[in-house]
FILO-251737 format. One record per residue (C-alpha): residue in three letters; x negated, y, z. Coordinates in nm, 2 decimals, decimal comma, always signed. Each point is the difference from the previous one (the first is absolute). Example, Ala and Ser with C-alpha at 12.3 -4.5 7.8 and 13.67 -1.06 7.14 Angstrom:
// FILO-251737
type  X  Y  Z
ala  -1,23  -0,45  +0,78
ser  -0,14  +0,34  -0,07
// end
This chain:
// FILO-251737
type  X  Y  Z
met  +0,90  -1,77  -3,53
arg  -0,21  +0,32  -0,02
pro  +0,01  +0,18  -0,34
ser  -0,30  -0,08  -0,20
arg  -0,07  +0,36  -0,07
thr  -0,06  +0,06  +0,37
arg  -0,26  -0,29  +0,02
ile  -0,16  +0,16  -0,31
arg  -0,01  +0,33  +0,18
arg  -0,15  -0,13  +0,31
met  -0,27  -0,20  -0,19
leu  -0,10  +0,32  -0,17
met  +0,00  +0,20  +0,31
val  -0,23  -0,26  +0,16
gly  -0,23  +0,03  -0,28
leu  -0,01  +0,38  +0,01
leu  -0,06  +0,00  +0,38
ala  -0,28  -0,26  -0,05
ile  -0,18  +0,25  -0,23
gly  +0,06  +0,29  +0,22
leu  +0,23  +0,21  -0,22
ile  +0,26  +0,02  +0,25
gly  +0,05  -0,09  +0,39
val  +0,25  -0,06  +0,26
gln  -0,01  +0,39  +0,08
ala  +0,14  +0,05  -0,36
gly  +0,34  +0,03  +0,15
ser  -0,09  +0,34  +0,13
ala  +0,05  +0,13  -0,35
ala  +0,37  -0,05  +0,07
ala  +0,00  +0,11  +0,35
thr  +0,27  +0,23  +0,11
gly  -0,18  +0,14  +0,31
thr  +0,29  -0,16  +0,21
thr  -0,03  -0,32  +0,21
thr  +0,31  -0,20  +0,06
leu  +0,08  -0,27  +0,25
val  +0,33  -0,19  +0,00
pro  +0,03  -0,18  +0,34
ile  +0,30  -0,25  +0,00
gly  +0,12  -0,15  +0,34
ser  +0,06  -0,35  -0,13
asp  +0,16  -0,20  -0,28
tyr  +0,00  +0,00  -0,36
gln  +0,32  +0,18  -0,07
pro  +0,06  +0,14  -0,36
asp  +0,06  +0,37  +0,14
thr  -0,32  +0,01  +0,20
leu  -0,20  -0,17  -0,26
gln  +0,14  +0,23  -0,27
leu  -0,10  +0,30  +0,22
phe  -0,35  -0,12  -0,03
ala  +0,02  -0,08  -0,37
arg  +0,16  +0,34  -0,08
glu  -0,28  +0,18  +0,16
thr  -0,24  -0,22  -0,19
ala  +0,18  +0,04  -0,35
gly  +0,00  +0,38  +0,07
arg  -0,37  -0,01  +0,04
ser  -0,07  -0,19  -0,32
thr  -0,16  +0,20  -0,29
asp  +0,04  -0,25  -0,26
ala  +0,28  -0,24  -0,14
gln  -0,10  -0,28  +0,26
val  +0,08  +0,01  +0,38
his  -0,31  -0,21  +0,13
ile  +0,05  -0,14  +0,36
leu  -0,22  -0,23  +0,20
val  +0,17  -0,23  +0,28
leu  -0,24  -0,10  +0,28
pro  +0,08  -0,30  +0,20
ile  -0,27  +0,09  +0,26
thr  +0,23  -0,06  +0,30
tyr  +0,09  -0,34  -0,10
ser  -0,25  -0,25  +0,13
leu  +0,00  -0,14  +0,35
ser  -0,36  +0,07  +0,03
ala  -0,22  +0,28  -0,15
glu  -0,29  -0,25  -0,03
ser  +0,12  -0,29  -0,18
thr  +0,32  -0,18  -0,15
thr  +0,06  -0,35  -0,14
lys  +0,06  -0,06  -0,36
ser  +0,35  -0,09  +0,07
glu  +0,06  +0,31  +0,22
arg  -0,16  +0,21  -0,27
lys  +0,23  -0,13  -0,27
lys  +0,30  +0,03  +0,21
asn  -0,07  +0,36  +0,10
leu  -0,09  +0,11  -0,35
thr  +0,34  -0,15  -0,14
leu  +0,19  +0,18  +0,27
ala  -0,19  +0,33  -0,08
asp  +0,06  -0,04  -0,35
thr  +0,37  -0,01  +0,08
arg  -0,03  +0,33  +0,18
arg  -0,20  +0,13  -0,30
gly  +0,30  -0,09  -0,20
gln  +0,21  +0,20  +0,21
val  -0,22  +0,30  -0,01
glu  +0,02  -0,04  -0,38
ser  +0,36  +0,00  +0,00
ala  +0,01  +0,31  +0,21
cys  -0,23  +0,17  -0,24
asn  +0,21  -0,11  -0,30
ala  +0,31  +0,16  +0,16
val  -0,15  +0,35  +0,05
arg  -0,24  +0,03  -0,30
ser  +0,09  +0,24  -0,28
gly  +0,10  -0,14  -0,35
ser  -0,34  +0,06  -0,14
gln  -0,19  -0,18  +0,29
ser  -0,07  -0,37  +0,05
cys  -0,11  -0,15  +0,35
phe  -0,31  -0,21  +0,04
val  -0,01  -0,15  +0,36
glu  -0,28  -0,23  +0,07
leu  -0,10  -0,20  +0,30
val  -0,35  +0,03  +0,16
pro  -0,10  -0,34  +0,13
val  -0,17  +0,10  +0,31
leu  +0,09  -0,20  +0,31
val  -0,32  -0,03  +0,20
arg  -0,30  +0,22  +0,07
ser  -0,22  -0,18  -0,23
asp  +0,22  +0,10  -0,28
ala  -0,01  +0,36  +0,11
glu  -0,38  -0,02  +0,03
ala  -0,04  -0,13  -0,35
phe  +0,26  +0,21  -0,15
asn  -0,06  +0,15  -0,33
pro  +0,23  +0,28  -0,04
ala  -0,05  +0,07  -0,38
pro  +0,26  -0,24  -0,13
tyr  +0,29  +0,14  +0,22
phe  -0,10  +0,35  +0,13
thr  +0,02  +0,16  -0,37
ala  +0,02  +0,35  -0,08
asp  +0,36  -0,02  -0,05
leu  +0,09  -0,15  +0,34
asp  +0,31  +0,18  +0,14
gly  +0,09  -0,19  +0,31
met  -0,11  -0,24  +0,26
tyr  +0,24  -0,21  +0,24
val  -0,10  -0,20  +0,30
leu  +0,24  -0,28  +0,09
gly  +0,14  -0,07  +0,36
gly  -0,17  -0,26  +0,21
asp  -0,29  +0,05  +0,27
gln  -0,17  +0,33  -0,01
thr  -0,28  -0,13  +0,23
val  -0,08  -0,27  -0,26
ala  +0,03  +0,28  -0,26
met  -0,25  +0,23  +0,16
asn  -0,25  -0,27  +0,10
leu  +0,00  -0,11  -0,36
val  -0,02  +0,34  -0,17
ala  -0,19  +0,24  +0,22
lys  -0,33  +0,13  -0,14
thr  +0,01  -0,24  -0,31
pro  -0,02  +0,11  -0,38
leu  +0,40  -0,05  +0,00
glu  +0,06  +0,27  +0,26
ser  -0,24  +0,22  -0,19
ala  +0,17  -0,04  -0,31
met  +0,35  +0,05  +0,17
thr  -0,14  +0,30  +0,15
ala  -0,12  +0,15  -0,33
ala  +0,33  -0,07  -0,18
phe  +0,19  +0,16  +0,28
glu  -0,21  +0,31  +0,01
ala  +0,03  +0,01  -0,38
gly  +0,40  +0,01  +0,04
ala  +0,11  -0,35  -0,01
ile  +0,30  -0,05  +0,22
phe  -0,04  -0,23  +0,29
gly  +0,30  -0,20  +0,15
gly  +0,05  -0,30  +0,22
asn  +0,28  -0,14  +0,23
ser  -0,04  -0,12  +0,36
ala  -0,37  -0,10  +0,04
gly  -0,06  +0,18  -0,33
ala  +0,14  +0,31  +0,16
ala  -0,21  -0,05  +0,34
val  -0,32  +0,01  -0,20
gln  +0,09  +0,34  -0,13
ser  -0,13  +0,19  +0,32
val  -0,38  -0,01  +0,08
asp  +0,10  -0,03  +0,36
met  +0,21  -0,33  -0,03
ile  +0,25  -0,18  +0,22
asn  -0,15  -0,35  +0,05
gly  +0,32  -0,13  +0,19
tyr  +0,07  -0,08  +0,36
thr  -0,29  -0,14  +0,21
gly  +0,03  -0,34  +0,16
ser  +0,38  -0,12  +0,07
asn  +0,11  +0,36  +0,01
gly  +0,29  +0,09  -0,21
pro  +0,29  +0,27  -0,05
ala  +0,11  -0,06  +0,37
glu  -0,37  +0,09  +0,12
ser  -0,06  +0,25  -0,27
met  -0,03  +0,31  +0,23
arg  -0,26  -0,15  +0,23
gln  -0,37  +0,10  -0,01
gly  -0,19  -0,24  -0,23
ala  +0,29  -0,17  -0,15
val  -0,07  +0,13  -0,34
glu  -0,32  -0,02  -0,19
leu  -0,13  +0,31  -0,22
cys  -0,28  -0,07  -0,24
thr  -0,20  +0,31  -0,08
pro  -0,34  +0,08  -0,17
asp  -0,16  +0,05  +0,34
pro  -0,28  -0,25  +0,05
ser  +0,16  -0,08  +0,36
ser  +0,31  -0,13  -0,18
thr  +0,08  -0,36  +0,05
cys  +0,15  -0,03  -0,35
ile  -0,04  +0,12  -0,37
arg  +0,15  +0,34  -0,09
gly  +0,25  +0,03  -0,28
leu  -0,09  +0,10  -0,36
ala  -0,27  +0,27  +0,00
phe  +0,22  +0,21  -0,24
gly  +0,31  -0,02  +0,22
phe  +0,14  +0,27  +0,22
asp  -0,25  +0,18  +0,20
asp  +0,24  +0,15  +0,25
ile  +0,32  -0,20  -0,01
ile  +0,05  -0,36  +0,12
thr  +0,25  -0,22  -0,17
asp  +0,23  -0,25  +0,16
gln  +0,24  -0,25  -0,17
his  +0,33  -0,19  +0,06
val  +0,04  +0,26  +0,27
phe  +0,39  -0,04  +0,11
glu  +0,02  -0,35  -0,16
tyr  -0,26  -0,15  +0,23
gly  +0,03  +0,25  +0,30
arg  -0,33  +0,17  -0,07
thr  +0,09  +0,35  +0,11
gly  -0,15  -0,06  +0,34
arg  -0,35  -0,09  -0,16
ser  +0,03  +0,30  -0,24
leu  +0,04  +0,22  +0,32
asn  -0,29  -0,19  +0,18
ile  -0,24  +0,06  -0,31
ala  +0,10  +0,36  -0,04
leu  -0,10  +0,09  +0,36
gln  -0,30  -0,23  -0,01
ser  -0,12  +0,15  -0,31
gly  +0,12  +0,36  +0,02
lys  +0,11  -0,04  -0,37
pro  +0,36  +0,00  -0,16
val  +0,14  -0,34  -0,07
leu  +0,21  -0,03  -0,32
gly  +0,22  -0,31  +0,04
leu  +0,18  -0,15  -0,28
asp  +0,28  -0,25  +0,07
ala  +0,09  -0,30  -0,19
ala  +0,09  +0,04  -0,38
thr  -0,09  +0,36  +0,03
gly  -0,29  +0,19  -0,16
ala  -0,11  +0,35  -0,07
val  -0,25  +0,20  -0,20
val  -0,28  +0,20  +0,16
thr  -0,21  +0,23  -0,24
asn  -0,34  +0,14  +0,11
gln  +0,04  -0,15  +0,34
ala  +0,23  +0,30  +0,08
thr  +0,36  -0,01  -0,17
leu  +0,24  -0,28  +0,09
arg  +0,28  -0,03  -0,24
asp  +0,24  -0,23  -0,18
val  +0,09  -0,23  +0,29
thr  +0,16  -0,29  -0,16
gly  +0,18  -0,31  +0,12
asp  +0,22  -0,16  +0,25
thr  -0,06  +0,21  +0,30
leu  -0,26  +0,27  +0,09
ala  -0,35  +0,12  +0,07
tyr  -0,11  +0,17  +0,33
val  -0,28  +0,22  +0,11
ile  -0,12  -0,02  +0,36
asp  -0,19  +0,32  +0,07
pro  -0,23  +0,04  +0,31
thr  -0,15  +0,31  -0,13
thr  +0,24  +0,29  -0,07
phe  +0,10  +0,04  +0,39
gly  -0,33  -0,14  +0,14
ala  +0,15  -0,32  +0,11
thr  -0,14  -0,14  +0,32
gly  -0,05  -0,38  +0,08
ser  -0,09  -0,21  +0,30
trp  +0,04  -0,37  +0,12
gly  +0,19  -0,07  +0,32
gly  +0,22  -0,24  +0,20
pro  -0,05  -0,37  +0,06
thr  -0,06  -0,10  -0,39
thr  -0,20  +0,32  -0,07
thr  +0,26  +0,14  -0,22
leu  -0,01  +0,31  -0,21
ala  +0,12  +0,31  +0,16
ala  +0,03  +0,26  -0,28
gly  +0,11  +0,37  -0,02
asp  +0,09  +0,23  -0,28
val  -0,01  -0,22  -0,30
ala  +0,17  +0,12  -0,31
val  +0,21  -0,26  -0,20
his  +0,16  +0,03  -0,35
leu  +0,22  -0,25  -0,17
ile  -0,02  +0,02  -0,38
pro  +0,24  -0,19  -0,22
pro  +0,05  +0,02  -0,37
gly  +0,13  +0,33  -0,13
asn  -0,16  +0,34  -0,05
leu  -0,20  -0,04  +0,32
gly  -0,37  -0,02  +0,05
phe  -0,30  +0,09  +0,21
asp  -0,29  +0,24  -0,01
phe  -0,30  -0,17  +0,18
thr  -0,21  +0,31  -0,06
thr  +0,21  +0,23  +0,21
met  +0,19  -0,30  +0,19
arg  +0,33  +0,12  -0,10
pro  +0,30  -0,20  -0,12
thr  +0,18  +0,13  -0,33
ala  +0,35  +0,01  -0,13
gly  +0,05  +0,10  -0,35
gly  -0,37  +0,08  -0,03
val  +0,02  +0,26  +0,28
ala  -0,18  -0,04  +0,32
val  +0,22  -0,05  +0,31
ala  -0,15  +0,24  +0,27
lys  -0,16  -0,12  +0,32
pro  +0,21  +0,08  +0,29
ser  -0,14  +0,12  +0,32
ile  -0,02  -0,23  +0,31
val  -0,10  +0,26  +0,24
gly  +0,18  -0,05  +0,31
arg  +0,16  -0,31  -0,13
thr  +0,21  -0,19  +0,27
tyr  +0,25  -0,29  +0,01
pro  +0,36  +0,07  +0,11
ala  +0,07  -0,06  +0,37
val  +0,10  -0,37  +0,06
thr  +0,32  -0,03  +0,24
thr  +0,18  -0,30  +0,10
ala  +0,35  -0,08  +0,12
gly  -0,11  -0,18  +0,31
ser  -0,19  +0,13  +0,32
gly  -0,24  -0,32  +0,02
pro  -0,31  -0,05  -0,20
leu  +0,04  -0,13  -0,37
phe  -0,22  -0,23  -0,19
leu  +0,05  -0,04  -0,36
ala  -0,20  -0,32  -0,10
gly  -0,09  -0,10  -0,34
gly  +0,04  -0,36  +0,07
ile  -0,14  -0,17  +0,32
val  +0,21  -0,33  +0,01
gly  -0,31  -0,18  -0,09
asp  -0,18  +0,13  +0,31
pro  +0,24  +0,15  +0,24
ala  -0,24  +0,00  +0,28
gly  -0,24  +0,19  -0,18
ala  -0,11  +0,37  +0,05
val  +0,36  +0,12  -0,10
gly  +0,19  -0,25  +0,23
asn  -0,23  +0,07  +0,29
ala  +0,06  +0,39  -0,04
phe  +0,36  -0,07  -0,03
val  +0,01  -0,22  +0,33
ala  -0,21  +0,25  +0,18
ala  +0,25  +0,29  -0,10
ala  +0,28  -0,23  +0,13
gly  -0,13  -0,04  +0,32
gly  -0,30  -0,26  -0,02
pro  +0,03  -0,29  +0,25
ser  +0,34  +0,14  +0,11
ala  +0,15  +0,03  -0,34
arg  +0,32  -0,16  -0,10
ile  -0,01  -0,08  -0,37
val  +0,28  -0,08  -0,23
val  -0,10  -0,12  -0,37
leu  +0,26  +0,05  -0,27
ala  -0,02  -0,16  -0,34
thr  +0,23  +0,09  -0,28
gly  +0,02  +0,02  -0,38
tyr  -0,15  -0,34  -0,07
gln  +0,13  -0,23  -0,29
lys  +0,01  -0,29  +0,24
ser  +0,10  -0,01  +0,37
thr  -0,25  -0,27  +0,07
glu  -0,29  +0,23  -0,13
ala  +0,13  +0,29  +0,23
gln  +0,01  -0,24  +0,30
ala  -0,35  -0,11  -0,07
asp  -0,14  +0,35  -0,02
ala  +0,19  +0,11  +0,30
lys  -0,11  -0,30  +0,21
ala  -0,37  +0,06  -0,10
ile  +0,00  +0,35  +0,08
ala  +0,17  -0,05  +0,34
ala  -0,25  -0,28  +0,08
ala  -0,30  +0,24  -0,09
phe  +0,14  +0,27  +0,25
ala  +0,11  -0,24  +0,28
pro  -0,34  -0,05  +0,18
gly  -0,05  +0,38  +0,06
val  +0,36  +0,13  +0,09
ala  +0,27  -0,05  +0,25
ser  +0,26  -0,14  -0,23
val  +0,06  -0,04  -0,38
thr  +0,30  -0,11  -0,18
trp  +0,07  -0,04  -0,37
val  +0,31  +0,05  -0,19
val  +0,09  -0,06  -0,38
leu  +0,22  +0,26  -0,13
asp  +0,22  -0,16  -0,27
ala  +0,35  -0,13  -0,05
arg  -0,04  -0,25  +0,29
thr  -0,09  +0,28  +0,26
lys  +0,23  +0,01  +0,30
pro  +0,07  +0,30  +0,22
ala  -0,17  -0,17  +0,29
asp  -0,32  -0,01  -0,20
val  +0,02  +0,37  -0,06
gln  +0,00  +0,05  +0,38
ala  -0,36  -0,11  +0,01
ile  -0,10  +0,33  -0,14
ser  +0,15  +0,20  +0,30
gly  -0,26  +0,05  +0,26
ala  -0,28  -0,09  -0,23
thr  -0,32  +0,24  +0,05
gly  -0,14  -0,11  -0,36
ile  +0,21  -0,07  -0,31
phe  -0,17  -0,18  -0,30
leu  +0,21  +0,01  -0,31
thr  -0,13  -0,18  -0,30
ala  +0,13  -0,06  -0,35
pro  -0,20  -0,14  -0,29
asp  +0,20  +0,10  -0,30
arg  +0,08  +0,37  -0,09
ser  +0,28  -0,11  -0,23
arg  +0,19  -0,15  +0,30
val  -0,07  +0,20  +0,30
lys  +0,27  +0,26  -0,06
ala  +0,28  -0,26  -0,03
ala  -0,12  -0,19  +0,29
leu  +0,00  +0,28  +0,24
asp  +0,31  +0,15  -0,15
ala  +0,17  -0,32  +0,12
gln  -0,13  +0,02  +0,35
leu  +0,13  +0,33  +0,11
gly  -0,01  -0,11  +0,35
ala  -0,34  -0,09  +0,01
val  -0,10  +0,32  -0,16
ala  +0,18  +0,20  +0,26
ala  -0,18  -0,21  +0,26
ile  -0,34  +0,07  -0,16
thr  +0,07  +0,38  -0,02
ala  +0,12  +0,01  +0,36
gly  -0,31  -0,18  +0,14
trp  -0,23  +0,20  -0,21
ala  +0,18  +0,32  +0,12
ala  -0,04  -0,12  +0,36
gly  -0,39  -0,03  -0,05
ala  -0,04  -0,35  -0,12
ala  -0,30  -0,04  -0,23
leu  +0,13  -0,08  -0,36
leu  -0,22  -0,19  -0,27
ala  +0,15  -0,03  -0,34
asp  -0,19  -0,24  -0,23
asp  -0,03  -0,03  -0,37
ala  +0,33  +0,06  -0,18
ala  +0,14  +0,12  +0,33
ala  -0,26  +0,27  +0,02
ala  +0,09  +0,11  -0,36
tyr  +0,37  +0,02  +0,09
leu  -0,05  +0,23  +0,29
gly  -0,10  +0,29  -0,22
ser  +0,21  +0,22  -0,23
thr  -0,07  -0,16  -0,31
tyr  -0,17  -0,36  -0,08
val  -0,07  -0,22  -0,30
ala  +0,26  -0,28  +0,02
glu  -0,17  -0,27  -0,19
gly  +0,00  -0,35  +0,10
ile  -0,30  -0,23  +0,06
ser  -0,20  -0,04  -0,30
ala  -0,05  -0,36  -0,13
asp  -0,33  +0,07  -0,13
val  -0,21  +0,28  +0,15
glu  -0,30  -0,10  -0,22
ala  +0,13  +0,17  -0,30
thr  +0,23  +0,32  +0,04
ser  +0,22  +0,02  -0,31
pro  +0,07  +0,32  -0,19
glu  +0,34  +0,02  +0,16
asp  -0,15  +0,05  +0,34
ile  -0,17  +0,31  -0,14
leu  +0,26  +0,14  -0,23
gly  +0,29  +0,00  +0,25
val  +0,10  -0,15  +0,34
thr  +0,31  +0,02  +0,21
phe  +0,02  +0,26  +0,28
ser  +0,24  +0,01  +0,28
thr  +0,10  +0,22  +0,28
gly  -0,15  -0,10  +0,33
leu  +0,12  +0,05  +0,37
gly  -0,17  +0,32  +0,04
trp  -0,11  -0,10  +0,36
val  -0,34  +0,16  -0,09
ser  -0,04  +0,32  -0,22
gly  -0,32  +0,14  -0,14
leu  -0,13  -0,30  -0,16
asp  +0,13  -0,30  -0,22
ile  -0,16  -0,34  +0,04
gln  -0,14  -0,26  -0,26
pro  -0,10  -0,32  +0,19
arg  -0,26  -0,26  -0,08
leu  -0,16  +0,24  -0,24
leu  -0,32  -0,20  -0,07
pro  +0,09  -0,37  -0,01
asp  +0,33  +0,07  -0,18
gln  -0,18  +0,22  -0,25
asp  +0,27  +0,28  +0,04
trp  -0,18  +0,30  -0,11
pro  +0,24  +0,06  -0,31
gln  +0,30  -0,01  +0,27
leu  -0,19  +0,26  +0,22
phe  -0,06  +0,24  -0,28
gln  +0,36  -0,03  -0,11
leu  +0,11  +0,05  +0,37
ser  -0,20  +0,31  +0,02
ser  +0,17  +0,15  -0,32
gln  +0,36  -0,06  +0,16
thr  -0,04  +0,23  +0,30
pro  -0,31  +0,22  -0,07
ala  +0,03  +0,19  +0,30
ile  -0,03  -0,30  +0,21
pro  -0,33  -0,20  +0,00
ala  +0,02  -0,35  -0,13
val  -0,22  -0,23  +0,24
gly  -0,12  -0,34  -0,12
val  -0,07  -0,19  +0,33
asp  -0,21  -0,30  -0,03
val  +0,06  -0,35  +0,17
gly  -0,13  -0,02  +0,35
thr  +0,05  +0,38  +0,03
ala  +0,25  +0,25  +0,11
ile  +0,10  +0,36  +0,04
lys  +0,05  +0,09  +0,37
val  +0,23  +0,29  +0,07
ala  -0,01  +0,10  +0,37
asn  +0,01  +0,32  +0,21
gly  -0,01  +0,22  -0,31
ser  -0,31  -0,15  -0,15
val  -0,03  -0,24  -0,31
ser  -0,30  -0,24  -0,03
val  -0,11  -0,33  -0,13
val  -0,03  -0,32  +0,19
gly  -0,13  -0,32  -0,13
asp  -0,26  -0,19  -0,22
ser  +0,01  +0,19  -0,34
ala  +0,14  +0,32  -0,13
ala  +0,30  +0,21  -0,08
val  -0,01  +0,19  -0,32
val  +0,19  +0,35  -0,03
leu  +0,11  +0,15  -0,31
asp  +0,07  +0,35  +0,01
ala  +0,20  +0,12  -0,28
ser  +0,08  +0,34  +0,13
arg  -0,21  +0,17  -0,27
ala  +0,05  -0,26  -0,28
ser  +0,21  +0,01  -0,31
phe  +0,17  -0,31  -0,14
gly  +0,14  -0,09  -0,33
thr  +0,06  -0,32  -0,22
gly  -0,22  -0,13  -0,27
ala  +0,12  -0,09  -0,35
asn  +0,02  -0,36  +0,13
gly  +0,20  +0,08  +0,30
ala  -0,30  -0,02  +0,24
leu  -0,05  +0,27  +0,29
ser  -0,25  +0,27  -0,08
ala  -0,13  +0,21  +0,30
arg  -0,23  +0,27  +0,02
trp  -0,19  +0,13  +0,33
leu  +0,10  -0,27  +0,23
ile  -0,22  +0,01  +0,31
leu  -0,10  -0,31  +0,16
asp  -0,12  -0,06  +0,37
ser  -0,06  -0,32  +0,19
phe  -0,03  -0,06  +0,36
thr  -0,13  -0,29  +0,23
asp  +0,05  -0,11  +0,36
gly  +0,01  +0,27  +0,25
gln  +0,01  +0,29  -0,25
ala  +0,27  +0,27  +0,00
val  +0,21  +0,01  -0,32
ala  -0,07  +0,35  -0,11
pro  -0,18  +0,15  -0,30
// end
């Protein structure tokens, strides 16, 4: 139960407001001249809630830390809610209020007490009829918006007395924090989510992500009026594979995107200085401004082709970012911007003389754009194709994929055979590789591909001999990763819907065959949400670009040229000018990575 002295104080405050002696703006008397936003990627973890509470307690000028918790993101609809839904949502919201209160009590000084109250606003009619006087008192120190649905939140609160009261309190110095949807509303230009049935796998396509802006032509309601003007926030960025949408929004808007991962938060003062990253993983900044990034849409799925995008990874530790100068900081010192004049990629060379296709996963559509290009390079109607499947957990699965791939190629080629490379492979099976004009090697599991091929030295020798003689070679999925110098040797994820901190804090690397030099491959980038692995791969061999190849897409190396073939994109991380480190929680830090992406028919070059 709330302390009786607090109820008395609130009743006295209402009375004073009624006779005009003080107003909502009275908080300006305690204003510090500093505005503070605390976006948190997700979750109600003690460390990130305490980050918010610590800022709030530090702002308080009296013996009480006064915080409002706002459940404006909670309802299924901004317009109405049932009595039972209202009761349920307010009960849950009060549980969250209790967590914020616990965080406050953990960080307050010995002379302070915490007063954390829930503002029962769940639908727009609540916000329109809202009387700020009982809540937005002169001693208000912080406001916290819970996770939920940012679209509901802004349809509920935009241009209401509640938003006006929040704005006045913020401008008077009250700290504003929130997690997930409560972080999304912290930028005026607000990410509304994916459109239609789009998701992480389609996140780099034109129109796949909706951005809400104050522009009258916007199809949705912008974020809070006092939020970031020139920064856009994104949340759960690695956990839910949202780096593609952050990149899409950055190029679409021309504004930097501040992405916070799960259970990770940060403090931004005066919409300029990012500091005190706290939590499980990291924050990132995707910057399209510093190097004048370019963006266009290409390929069969109108996918983003971008160039010269600066990317910074900022884990906990003495690291930060200055949005005024667009420079990362380490120990409070800006890390100088490198020159990218004359930037090039290393030359790509291969161990064979035939064309090479490094595919990001085409087993689901072997006769698509990549497969057709491979068949054409192998001789078209006169092609003799051999399909090799290896590194599967079950031989029956390998057989099924090999048969399906062979069947897809059969109508358009002279001959096609398939072989499973496993413990049951016979020398006679390997003979099928000899004389092939096209060799298709697929493996689904990066944790198994090395051992599988190490056990098939005869088949490996036959592949290299055929490729050296001019046969086209297509390495798909894990096989494409294994052909480079270094690869992430992680197994197939059981749940790509939620990346765990372990995927970000550390992965297993292995040495590849080295059949191709000048680039390393991370296949299935978008559907498997493998952005953390791509960033870590770039840190292993900074002189060699790390290339994330999407499904239905391949890097083609032929006649000294490197290009993209297929439906989606290849994303290149150039770490040649970057500096790397490790955060206090073990997460990767990176400054001045340069990101480019390429679509069908484009040469892979900066």
